[in-house]
PAVO-798253 format. One record per residue (C-alpha): x, y, z; residue in one letter; residue number from 1; chain. Coordinates in steps of 0.5 Angstrom, whole numbers, plus 500, padded with zeros to 3 digits. Example, Ala and Ser with C-alpha at 12.3 -4.5 7.8 and 13.67 -1.06 7.14 Angstrom:
residues 2
- 525|491|516|A|1|A;
- 527|498|514|S|2|A;
This chain:
residues 554
- 419|576|091|M|1|A;
- 419|576|099|A|2|A;
- 413|577|103|R|3|A;
- 413|583|107|E|4|A;
- 414|581|115|P|5|A;
- 407|582|119|K|6|A;
- 406|585|126|L|7|A;
- 399|582|129|S|8|A;
- 396|586|135|L|9|A;
- 390|582|138|I|10|A;
- 386|584|144|P|11|A;
- 384|579|149|L|12|A;
- 381|584|153|G|13|A;
- 380|591|155|G|14|A;
- 376|593|149|L|15|A;
- 368|594|149|G|16|A;
- 369|594|157|E|17|A;
- 372|596|163|I|18|A;
- 377|591|166|G|19|A;
- 381|585|164|K|20|A;
- 386|589|159|N|21|A;
- 390|584|155|M|22|A;
- 394|585|149|M|23|A;
- 398|580|145|V|24|A;
- 403|583|140|V|25|A;
- 406|577|135|R|26|A;
- 411|578|130|F|27|A;
- 412|571|126|G|28|A;
- 413|566|131|E|29|A;
- 414|570|137|A|30|A;
- 408|573|142|I|31|A;
- 409|577|148|M|32|A;
- 403|580|152|L|33|A;
- 402|587|155|I|34|A;
- 398|586|161|D|35|A;
- 394|581|164|C|36|A;
- 388|584|168|G|37|A;
- 381|582|171|L|38|A;
- 374|585|171|M|39|A;
- 369|585|177|F|40|A;
- 362|581|175|P|41|A;
- 356|585|172|E|42|A;
- 350|585|176|E|43|A;
- 347|578|172|G|44|A;
- 353|574|174|M|45|A;
- 350|571|180|L|46|A;
- 356|568|185|G|47|A;
- 361|570|181|I|48|A;
- 368|573|184|D|49|A;
- 372|575|178|I|50|A;
- 372|575|171|V|51|A;
- 378|574|167|I|52|A;
- 380|573|159|P|53|A;
- 379|567|155|D|54|A;
- 386|565|153|I|55|A;
- 385|559|149|S|56|A;
- 389|563|143|Y|57|A;
- 395|563|148|L|58|A;
- 394|556|150|L|59|A;
- 394|554|142|D|60|A;
- 400|558|141|N|61|A;
- 404|556|148|K|62|A;
- 410|555|145|E|63|A;
- 411|562|142|F|64|A;
- 409|566|148|V|65|A;
- 416|569|150|R|66|A;
- 414|574|156|G|67|A;
- 409|578|159|I|68|A;
- 410|586|161|V|69|A;
- 406|590|166|L|70|A;
- 404|597|165|T|71|A;
- 402|598|173|H|72|A;
- 399|595|179|G|73|A;
- 392|595|178|H|74|A;
- 387|589|178|E|75|A;
- 385|590|171|D|76|A;
- 392|590|169|H|77|A;
- 395|584|173|I|78|A;
- 389|581|177|G|79|A;
- 389|575|172|A|80|A;
- 396|573|172|L|81|A;
- 396|568|178|P|82|A;
- 391|564|174|Y|83|A;
- 394|565|167|I|84|A;
- 401|563|170|L|85|A;
- 399|556|172|R|86|A;
- 398|555|165|Q|87|A;
- 403|559|161|I|88|A;
- 410|559|165|K|89|A;
- 413|565|162|V|90|A;
- 418|571|165|P|91|A;
- 414|577|167|V|92|A;
- 417|584|167|Y|93|A;
- 414|590|171|G|94|A;
- 417|596|175|T|95|A;
- 418|595|183|K|96|A;
- 411|597|186|L|97|A;
- 408|593|180|T|98|A;
- 411|587|182|L|99|A;
- 411|588|189|G|100|A;
- 403|588|189|I|101|A;
- 403|582|184|L|102|A;
- 408|578|189|Q|103|A;
- 403|579|194|G|104|A;
- 397|576|190|K|105|A;
- 402|570|188|L|106|A;
- 403|568|195|K|107|A;
- 396|568|196|E|108|A;
- 395|563|191|Q|109|A;
- 401|559|193|N|110|A;
- 405|561|186|L|111|A;
- 410|565|189|A|112|A;
- 416|561|188|G|113|A;
- 414|559|181|E|114|A;
- 414|566|177|A|115|A;
- 420|569|174|V|116|A;
- 419|576|175|L|117|A;
- 424|581|172|H|118|A;
- 424|588|175|T|119|A;
- 425|594|171|V|120|A;
- 425|602|171|K|121|A;
- 423|607|167|P|122|A;
- 428|608|161|R|123|A;
- 430|601|161|D|124|A;
- 430|596|155|T|125|A;
- 429|589|155|V|126|A;
- 429|584|150|E|127|A;
- 423|579|149|I|128|A;
- 424|575|143|G|129|A;
- 425|579|137|P|130|A;
- 422|585|141|F|131|A;
- 426|590|144|K|132|A;
- 421|593|150|V|133|A;
- 422|600|153|E|134|A;
- 419|602|159|F|135|A;
- 417|610|159|I|136|A;
- 414|613|166|R|137|A;
- 407|616|166|V|138|A;
- 403|619|171|S|139|A;
- 397|615|174|H|140|A;
- 393|614|180|S|141|A;
- 398|608|183|V|142|A;
- 406|610|183|P|143|A;
- 411|606|178|D|144|A;
- 406|606|172|A|145|A;
- 409|606|165|V|146|A;
- 407|606|158|A|147|A;
- 411|601|154|V|148|A;
- 414|602|147|A|149|A;
- 415|595|143|V|150|A;
- 421|596|138|H|151|A;
- 419|591|133|T|152|A;
- 423|589|126|P|153|A;
- 417|593|122|I|154|A;
- 416|599|127|G|155|A;
- 414|602|134|V|156|A;
- 408|600|138|V|157|A;
- 407|605|143|L|158|A;
- 402|602|149|H|159|A;
- 400|608|153|T|160|A;
- 397|604|159|G|161|A;
- 393|608|164|D|162|A;
- 396|615|164|F|163|A;
- 394|622|166|K|164|A;
- 398|628|164|I|165|A;
- 399|631|171|D|166|A;
- 404|637|172|H|167|A;
- 404|636|179|A|168|A;
- 404|629|181|P|169|A;
- 404|627|189|V|170|A;
- 411|623|188|D|171|A;
- 414|629|183|G|172|A;
- 415|623|178|Q|173|A;
- 413|627|172|V|174|A;
- 411|623|165|T|175|A;
- 417|623|161|D|176|A;
- 414|627|155|F|177|A;
- 421|628|152|H|178|A;
- 422|620|151|R|179|A;
- 415|620|148|L|180|A;
- 416|626|143|A|181|A;
- 423|623|141|Q|182|A;
- 419|616|139|L|183|A;
- 414|621|135|G|184|A;
- 420|624|132|D|185|A;
- 423|617|130|R|186|A;
- 416|615|128|G|187|A;
- 411|611|131|V|188|A;
- 408|605|127|L|189|A;
- 402|604|132|V|190|A;
- 399|608|138|L|191|A;
- 394|604|143|L|192|A;
- 391|609|148|S|193|A;
- 387|609|154|D|194|A;
- 380|611|153|S|195|A;
- 377|611|160|T|196|A;
- 376|618|160|N|197|A;
- 375|620|153|V|198|A;
- 368|623|154|E|199|A;
- 370|628|159|R|200|A;
- 372|635|156|P|201|A;
- 378|639|158|G|202|A;
- 384|636|163|Y|203|A;
- 384|631|169|T|204|A;
- 385|635|175|M|205|A;
- 392|634|179|S|206|A;
- 392|628|184|E|207|A;
- 395|634|189|S|208|A;
- 388|637|189|V|209|A;
- 386|631|193|V|210|A;
- 391|633|199|G|211|A;
- 388|640|199|N|212|A;
- 381|637|201|T|213|A;
- 384|632|206|F|214|A;
- 387|638|210|D|215|A;
- 381|642|210|E|216|A;
- 377|636|212|V|217|A;
- 381|634|217|F|218|A;
- 382|641|220|R|219|A;
- 374|642|220|Q|220|A;
- 372|635|223|S|221|A;
- 371|634|230|E|222|A;
- 371|626|230|G|223|A;
- 374|621|227|R|224|A;
- 376|621|219|V|225|A;
- 375|615|215|I|226|A;
- 377|615|208|I|227|A;
- 375|609|203|A|228|A;
- 379|609|197|T|229|A;
- 382|604|192|F|230|A;
- 388|600|196|A|231|A;
- 393|601|190|S|232|A;
- 392|608|190|N|233|A;
- 398|610|194|V|234|A;
- 399|617|192|H|235|A;
- 392|618|196|R|236|A;
- 394|614|202|L|237|A;
- 400|618|202|Q|238|A;
- 396|625|202|Q|239|A;
- 392|622|207|A|240|A;
- 398|620|212|V|241|A;
- 401|627|210|H|242|A;
- 394|631|212|S|243|A;
- 394|626|219|A|244|A;
- 401|628|221|V|245|A;
- 400|636|220|E|246|A;
- 393|635|224|Q|247|A;
- 397|631|229|G|248|A;
- 392|625|228|R|249|A;
- 394|617|228|K|250|A;
- 393|613|222|V|251|A;
- 390|606|223|A|252|A;
- 389|601|217|V|253|A;
- 383|597|216|V|254|A;
- 381|591|210|G|255|A;
- 386|586|208|R|256|A;
- 388|589|201|S|257|A;
- 389|596|204|M|258|A;
- 394|593|210|V|259|A;
- 397|589|204|N|260|A;
- 399|594|200|V|261|A;
- 401|599|205|V|262|A;
- 406|594|208|N|263|A;
- 409|593|201|I|264|A;
- 409|600|199|A|265|A;
- 412|602|205|C|266|A;
- 417|596|205|E|267|A;
- 419|599|197|L|268|A;
- 419|606|199|G|269|A;
- 413|608|195|Y|270|A;
- 409|610|202|L|271|A;
- 413|614|207|H|272|A;
- 409|614|214|I|273|A;
- 413|618|220|P|274|A;
- 415|613|226|E|275|A;
- 409|613|231|G|276|A;
- 404|615|226|T|277|A;
- 401|608|224|L|278|A;
- 397|605|230|V|279|A;
- 394|598|231|E|280|A;
- 386|599|231|L|281|A;
- 385|597|238|E|282|A;
- 390|603|240|E|283|A;
- 386|608|235|A|284|A;
- 380|606|239|N|285|A;
- 383|608|245|R|286|A;
- 385|615|243|L|287|A;
- 381|621|243|P|288|A;
- 376|621|236|K|289|A;
- 379|628|234|K|290|A;
- 386|624|234|K|291|A;
- 384|618|229|V|292|A;
- 384|617|221|V|293|A;
- 382|610|219|I|294|A;
- 384|608|212|L|295|A;
- 380|603|209|T|296|A;
- 377|599|203|T|297|A;
- 370|599|200|G|298|A;
- 370|605|196|S|299|A;
- 366|601|191|Q|300|A;
- 360|598|196|G|301|A;
- 363|591|196|E|302|A;
- 359|587|200|P|303|A;
- 365|584|204|M|304|A;
- 369|590|204|S|305|A;
- 371|593|211|A|306|A;
- 367|600|210|L|307|A;
- 360|596|208|T|308|A;
- 361|592|214|R|309|A;
- 362|598|218|M|310|A;
- 356|601|215|A|311|A;
- 352|595|217|M|312|A;
- 354|595|224|S|313|A;
- 357|588|222|D|314|A;
- 365|590|223|H|315|A;
- 368|587|230|R|316|A;
- 373|593|231|Q|317|A;
- 370|599|228|V|318|A;
- 363|602|230|E|319|A;
- 360|608|226|I|320|A;
- 358|614|231|I|321|A;
- 355|621|230|P|322|A;
- 361|625|229|G|323|A;
- 365|621|224|D|324|A;
- 367|624|218|T|325|A;
- 367|619|212|V|326|A;
- 370|620|206|I|327|A;
- 369|616|200|I|328|A;
- 375|618|195|A|329|A;
- 373|614|189|A|330|A;
- 368|614|183|T|331|A;
- 363|608|183|P|332|A;
- 366|604|177|I|333|A;
- 360|603|172|P|334|A;
- 355|598|175|G|335|A;
- 357|599|182|N|336|A;
- 353|606|183|E|337|A;
- 347|603|187|K|338|A;
- 352|599|192|L|339|A;
- 355|605|193|V|340|A;
- 349|609|194|A|341|A;
- 346|604|199|R|342|A;
- 352|605|203|I|343|A;
- 352|612|203|I|344|A;
- 345|612|206|D|345|A;
- 347|607|211|Q|346|A;
- 353|611|214|L|347|A;
- 348|618|214|F|348|A;
- 343|614|218|K|349|A;
- 348|612|223|L|350|A;
- 350|619|224|G|351|A;
- 356|620|220|A|352|A;
- 358|626|215|N|353|A;
- 359|623|209|V|354|A;
- 363|627|203|I|355|A;
- 363|623|197|Y|356|A;
- 361|628|191|E|357|A;
- 366|628|186|A|358|A;
- 365|636|186|V|359|A;
- 368|636|193|S|360|A;
- 375|635|190|G|361|A;
- 376|628|194|I|362|A;
- 377|624|188|H|363|A;
- 380|626|181|V|364|A;
- 381|621|176|S|365|A;
- 387|617|174|G|366|A;
- 385|617|167|H|367|A;
- 386|623|161|P|368|A;
- 381|627|159|S|369|A;
- 380|630|152|Q|370|A;
- 386|635|151|E|371|A;
- 391|630|154|E|372|A;
- 389|625|149|L|373|A;
- 390|629|144|K|374|A;
- 397|631|147|L|375|A;
- 399|624|147|M|376|A;
- 397|623|140|I|377|A;
- 401|629|138|N|378|A;
- 407|627|142|L|379|A;
- 407|620|138|A|380|A;
- 404|622|131|R|381|A;
- 403|615|130|P|382|A;
- 402|612|123|K|383|A;
- 396|608|125|F|384|A;
- 391|609|132|F|385|A;
- 388|604|136|V|386|A;
- 383|606|142|P|387|A;
- 384|601|148|V|388|A;
- 381|601|155|H|389|A;
- 374|603|154|G|390|A;
- 367|601|153|E|391|A;
- 365|601|145|Y|392|A;
- 362|608|145|R|393|A;
- 369|611|148|M|394|A;
- 373|607|143|L|395|A;
- 368|611|138|I|396|A;
- 369|617|141|K|397|A;
- 377|617|142|H|398|A;
- 377|615|134|A|399|A;
- 373|621|133|G|400|A;
- 379|625|137|L|401|A;
- 384|622|133|A|402|A;
- 381|624|127|R|403|A;
- 380|631|129|D|404|A;
- 388|632|131|V|405|A;
- 389|629|124|G|406|A;
- 390|622|123|I|407|A;
- 387|619|117|A|408|A;
- 380|615|118|A|409|A;
- 383|609|114|D|410|A;
- 389|609|119|H|411|A;
- 384|608|125|I|412|A;
- 382|602|128|F|413|A;
- 376|601|133|V|414|A;
- 376|593|134|V|415|A;
- 373|588|139|E|416|A;
- 376|583|143|N|417|A;
- 379|577|139|G|418|A;
- 380|581|132|Q|419|A;
- 386|581|129|V|420|A;
- 390|587|127|L|421|A;
- 395|586|122|E|422|A;
- 400|591|120|F|423|A;
- 406|592|115|T|424|A;
- 410|598|115|R|425|A;
- 405|601|110|R|426|A;
- 399|598|111|I|427|A;
- 394|596|117|G|428|A;
- 388|592|116|R|429|A;
- 383|587|120|I|430|A;
- 385|580|119|A|431|A;
- 380|575|122|G|432|A;
- 378|573|129|K|433|A;
- 381|569|134|V|434|A;
- 377|566|140|T|435|A;
- 376|571|146|A|436|A;
- 371|572|151|G|437|A;
- 370|571|159|R|438|A;
- 372|566|164|V|439|A;
- 368|566|170|L|440|A;
- 372|565|177|V|441|A;
- 367|562|182|D|442|A;
- 371|560|189|G|443|A;
- 376|555|187|L|444|A;
- 373|554|180|G|445|A;
- 376|557|174|V|446|A;
- 371|557|168|G|447|A;
- 367|551|170|D|448|A;
- 361|556|171|V|449|A;
- 358|558|164|G|450|A;
- 352|560|161|N|451|A;
- 347|554|163|V|452|A;
- 349|555|170|V|453|A;
- 348|562|170|L|454|A;
- 341|562|167|R|455|A;
- 340|556|173|D|456|A;
- 342|561|178|R|457|A;
- 338|567|175|R|458|A;
- 332|562|175|Q|459|A;
- 333|560|182|L|460|A;
- 334|567|185|S|461|A;
- 328|570|181|Q|462|A;
- 322|564|182|D|463|A;
- 326|559|187|G|464|A;
- 326|551|186|I|465|A;
- 320|546|187|L|466|A;
- 323|539|189|I|467|A;
- 318|533|187|V|468|A;
- 320|527|191|V|469|A;
- 317|520|189|L|470|A;
- 319|512|190|T|471|A;
- 317|507|185|I|472|A;
- 316|500|186|D|473|A;
- 322|497|181|Q|474|A;
- 318|491|179|E|475|A;
- 311|494|178|T|476|A;
- 312|501|176|G|477|A;
- 307|503|182|L|478|A;
- 308|509|186|V|479|A;
- 310|507|193|V|480|A;
- 311|513|197|A|481|A;
- 310|521|195|G|482|A;
- 309|525|191|P|483|A;
- 312|530|196|D|484|A;
- 314|537|195|I|485|A;
- 319|541|198|V|486|A;
- 319|549|196|S|487|A;
- 325|553|197|R|488|A;
- 324|561|195|G|489|A;
- 318|559|191|F|490|A;
- 312|559|196|V|491|A;
- 312|558|204|Y|492|A;
- 309|551|205|V|493|A;
- 305|553|211|R|494|A;
- 301|559|207|E|495|A;
- 301|555|201|S|496|A;
- 298|548|203|E|497|A;
- 292|548|198|K|498|A;
- 297|550|192|L|499|A;
- 302|545|194|L|500|A;
- 296|540|195|E|501|A;
- 293|541|188|E|502|A;
- 300|541|185|A|503|A;
- 301|534|188|R|504|A;
- 295|532|185|E|505|A;
- 297|534|178|K|506|A;
- 304|530|179|V|507|A;
- 299|524|181|K|508|A;
- 295|525|174|C|509|A;
- 302|526|170|A|510|A;
- 304|519|173|L|511|A;
- 297|516|172|E|512|A;
- 298|518|164|K|513|A;
- 305|515|164|C|514|A;
- 302|508|167|E|515|A;
- 297|508|162|Q|516|A;
- 302|509|156|R|517|A;
- 306|504|159|K|518|A;
- 312|509|160|I|519|A;
- 317|507|164|S|520|A;
- 323|511|162|E|521|A;
- 325|515|168|W|522|A;
- 327|521|164|S|523|A;
- 320|521|160|T|524|A;
- 317|521|167|I|525|A;
- 321|526|170|K|526|A;
- 319|531|163|S|527|A;
- 312|529|164|Q|528|A;
- 312|531|171|V|529|A;
- 316|537|170|R|530|A;
- 311|540|164|D|531|A;
- 305|538|168|A|532|A;
- 307|542|174|L|533|A;
- 310|548|170|N|534|A;
- 303|549|166|R|535|A;
- 299|549|173|F|536|A;
- 304|553|177|L|537|A;
- 305|559|172|Y|538|A;
- 297|559|171|E|539|A;
- 296|559|179|K|540|A;
- 302|564|180|T|541|A;
- 305|567|174|G|542|A;
- 312|564|176|R|543|A;
- 316|559|173|R|544|A;
- 320|556|179|P|545|A;
- 326|551|177|M|546|A;
- 322|544|178|I|547|A;
- 327|538|180|L|548|A;
- 323|531|180|P|549|A;
- 327|526|184|I|550|A;
- 325|519|183|I|551|A;
- 327|513|187|M|552|A;
- 326|505|186|E|553|A;
- 325|500|191|V|554|A;
């Protein structure tokens, strides 16, 4: 009897975390990927720029990877592609704006000519190996967002991507409920659904609410209006431009990523700015304050962003002055709350009026609340359900919602990155695990910073470093010069001369003991010096600096 064919779903990112979304769909010897995102570093990841998924599994199965499909143009869904495409050269499918934003990123990494990009439209179907992939329009905070229906030989896998149910979207492009319901009628094998906002009851407000708030703020403001939001939130930028035109204000754009996205969105026809509205910053600085709106990056308090530099009076062209109104039109990503609070405090100190509370209507989420999530499940009526895109508690909560609307508990799978879900037409199960995790990107280094380096950085940041330098005679083994001690980030040398003098004596004692025991192995001598200093300094200061003995031979 022939074995029933199996379909595997393997999340390599996006489960148990917010960001680096990546889902593997495998049937036989064919693999396709849905999304390829990055994540921003957590507080303990000192010096790390971004975090991308570990793709060891894909590299081991390189010859089977047939293509990558993208749901929309946010960093947590496309940001890792420049790194992944260096190692796996496969075609990428996405909507016009999504690929426009991606091309900007590929250009920065000198990969523009190498990637094979295919533009698709909602309701288009493409064939990737044995998969027929259909793109279905959904609403989100960036235009051109789609859900993906993967028609496999044993059934349909419906991946919602990021979505919300917005009945009055800014661009008038409403979610394709009709197609989702049709798929539900014909039978969806597995539904993978966005869990980001599952903790919020009710419905997410329409993006058009923000436009009304902008109108009101622009009317009441006597000075400049500075709006900080995500560069990719094109709908919000459009509403800011619309309100500016209504109130006779000119618009200037600040921040590299904001300038890039505005240019791409205008070029592709997703952002409509009337002629004469957009001005350079130099010109905006010469206009009456009441006639200016500035669109900027930095809604998350990122240290190098334009808004942070303005708040710290460190921006070359924009100085915050009393009378300015600053709108922070975004909710802090978990972990960024302190950074954002610090920036808000600083802006108030400079005399600006800051509008940042979620209740003020200057930000609405791009993700579905509980009632919208229930609606999606009821439209798709899947046989199996897998919550994705969320921290673990969110996935559990989403699984509970699915049970509430009638999905059997044994047909719901809450999994972690790397776990393999296996489906036939009738049954689904967790069938093992593959390598999955985080690859840290620091500067030009990808994956060369691991736990050991992070641990050292943490120690350096907490207790500093002590370098012990001594010179030993090659023949006699006697100390010719030193020990000299250099302290950085541990104690200030001038104020702690006595402590460092005692530390030198401890080093000399350790060296004498080595001499008495006829120890000539450098690594052992270094270890003895390190141990002696460690004990002494901890007794005296309660701190454990990194101790680095350097021995030179003459």
